[in-house]
Steps between C-alpha positions, in 0.01 A plus 500: 500500500431155640705399803665161444654276762863436406755242597863537399753220539876544472666187357861615545615589848834664571618601846741791530721605789688822570822376337635669190752333274816705469468744215674380186599669180252374244707573192788731417334677208806713429802287602778677684454816701270665247143579596182341362248659731152335469260795524160371378325163526177356361347150506327396177372144454743353752799679351686778681609787276733770626705797383864548602683830498877515476701811583844369408669541266199685354126524550337187356153350544429128445185284504509154666260214569509215752302194605645533850817301434843651433563279196178617334554867576592635159557830325223587252621837381844657547583869462136605495626851533834655590628843585360773722344421834188691390411215265259249650363149444174405674303174515148620432237224483423146387224390264425142398841384623687778321707754694509860381781738586585853397836656418522876547781689331549874505756718328548811293537305176255213552232701674280345769401153383358187659526158337239247607624137493345163577629150576352160578835388638667485160684777315310826557304659214462874446131593513516870421719809516321782681647850456368747757612866498353543847450828679598806293856602579537216750452171315408175671141386457599134535221238492368409844207321662539169311188288566361182341124494435304293250818353344628850423791695644396852601734786590515878480762703315568850374504502118369806312208632703604443857484182705233270362375142519680239285444128442698209356407147394868406480551606138628821344175552306297436814688760708333840472341794679144406591349848525594863557261587780615861518626614158790741478841526665347560838675268741315180425180332603576140599709433808585214732382338714332236285329177603343205318137432586235301310709480184564875483759739635384771742711811541518864602434708189384841385294643216484841671819690579593468868224252591597134550221242517434125474522354148496147361614354168477174309789607275291677236416868461126429508541280806686767701245681715453713809361269767356775718544876508600672823719220640814707543850352473426124537804304620613205709282243322433153642248232398298376798176298510480518118491880505771760448588708807706818485582827670383836367455866594719809505696361794451133410284473812200309362437128449300409187399183317373425150359209305601678179176695457409857593214381720724248673774755577435621854681660792530274804674707767717798578842360590858531366474201263660674201832553679513156655689174477218248436478127580216244503507279810226274644255626235539866602697790356772635728678823421742737671534876459714738706611185687143429617330164431146483357274221379186470290251228410374710209231680699485843662451364852763235444773752411674579828832601652674200661805657665721809477876520442577150368662592166448338159381146416794288382358146461279229648503134597210266581434650843587870493661774295807711571550877503812711532540857628806702406694680773821701541795352689813688617759274332554383140295423295289753700174334394333208675160335526255388765315183396144402582268210431121503484215253483276782380373607842609788722603275789668259260724770350819490704864601462732210419842657503690826476802319356436355156753686291477827314367388160156506347509202261286220637390150401295242691576127473369213713337732756815709555589843373846582361634853475801590288653800666798590285822517699370292793387202290177301529280482810237239581199514729235244592290769669675488839787698650691179573450380143637820346861451395765623255544178301729630222762773535662713234361731236193341338249608235126464442372144570280286276321174588506222241428131566520538879840665471600861568725645228690824556814685394799517732832679485819301561857617447598189303195481271357852490120535500343166406183292542468315833229290662388327816224248578323448834619172653274195509450304822269231366353414163250240387749309282222345293405841371832686501572427134139580413502859624331700223733684264228713337159650565229261378121509511352155430163406355246450776391147588243363464382697200208526428403502871200512732518659745872496604833499319869542583743754355871424531786744446874520567724782624875486426572759770318704763232718338189701574222290346140565396269232356160621379198338332288693246178427315463522121424874527825570684341551842696369797310223681772380738833610643677175588846622595646843580815466708878489503601134449825304507647276229299182448205327338153604617141388447193721548149356510210679331136423582240615246193454720256783434649583161339437164644234277724614215850618412718660769856629491768493768804727503828465690721806555836452674804723459537576128286192409134515394300212351129438429330163444141394428282251689140380475246469781227249411163518675 
């Protein structure tokens, strides 16, 4: 791969201080003292979708959408399902701007059934009804592992012959079992985890009873194949440097990578990758297992232990990532955490605080980490002991970042459980650009185009995201990695220099958050 000199310019500059606006109820979704607990969030094409769960006067699930304003936060589907607490509604995936969600219902008369729905923000449409008898004498067998690959929705589910691989194109006719890898009622052959890579889904499967190996599928029976025999129990997949990395082995203590071929599937190192929490930071893979921090650059020699006893990775900003280590405390809630930050080096991995709440739900926004810790509220840290504070008190739920705002559920006596929010306070803003802050991800056509030898690629980020910008030749080979970093909201320009490359068609791809876009450009020599 050719090394290209890159310049990136940020056109929108926002300065943040340590001030937090007082938390405010965003919208009373169930007026009065009744609950409307927001329990799941997803951002699809600049729209926030979420599920609420009410426990009074009965169990009711609802689907909502929002553009970030209270007035445009509206109910899409009421009474998705009611009745027993065992019933469940789950946001599953998004494909081409459409959100898919599943509704599980169990009962002696109805049997175990999942209904797969979709919505583009309008009234939801039923895609398919999926009956699944599940394990003999036990039931269950619900679909899991929902993954989008090649404009298809993959999942696994127990139907007639155990748990197998299924696919959906968003229609009833296009929702079917792909293949029975291990025929017979034998416990199934296709399991999560699944991951999308090079237009296919890769997963842990079996065509021999008791042996789980690496398979891939394009959504057809003929296109579902064993990638390589002898790679036992692949799990913990992550795409890194255009290859698929994963853990394997009887004890998940091996690091492997694959390019999708048997020859290109190789073991890198012996380390506890398969049991780890994995994060890409500064163009390296960081992972934690048994509270110990490791890193890898994709080579055997570059896979090393960084530091012991730092816990699990919880998030990252532009300069370092955070980890948390659970501990016992003698008073309620009896569980606490020690918090660390790391720049990826042993000496740069240091403890930040032993007092950042008791929860394990984390988000990072504007270089700070926020932890929702249940009964003690929300904590904030900027990576220093002095900058670690309890900014919101009371019982709070899992946080979600949308348009530079943290949304969360909070319990109040007068309103019940409702949707709340807070936004980091601004100290100074370039007023000329304030109203021009991007509201959506956008990848623009490069300029000039055609070009020789240099061109500019502009893109916008509506909120903080981890961003990669790659350039490929006409054969799909990467020729330049322009950007790979966590970046704040704004408009950016990357410069690409084609010196040393042959003239012809090239492609550039932006990946940021849920967004992925590819455009074509021409180098003229």
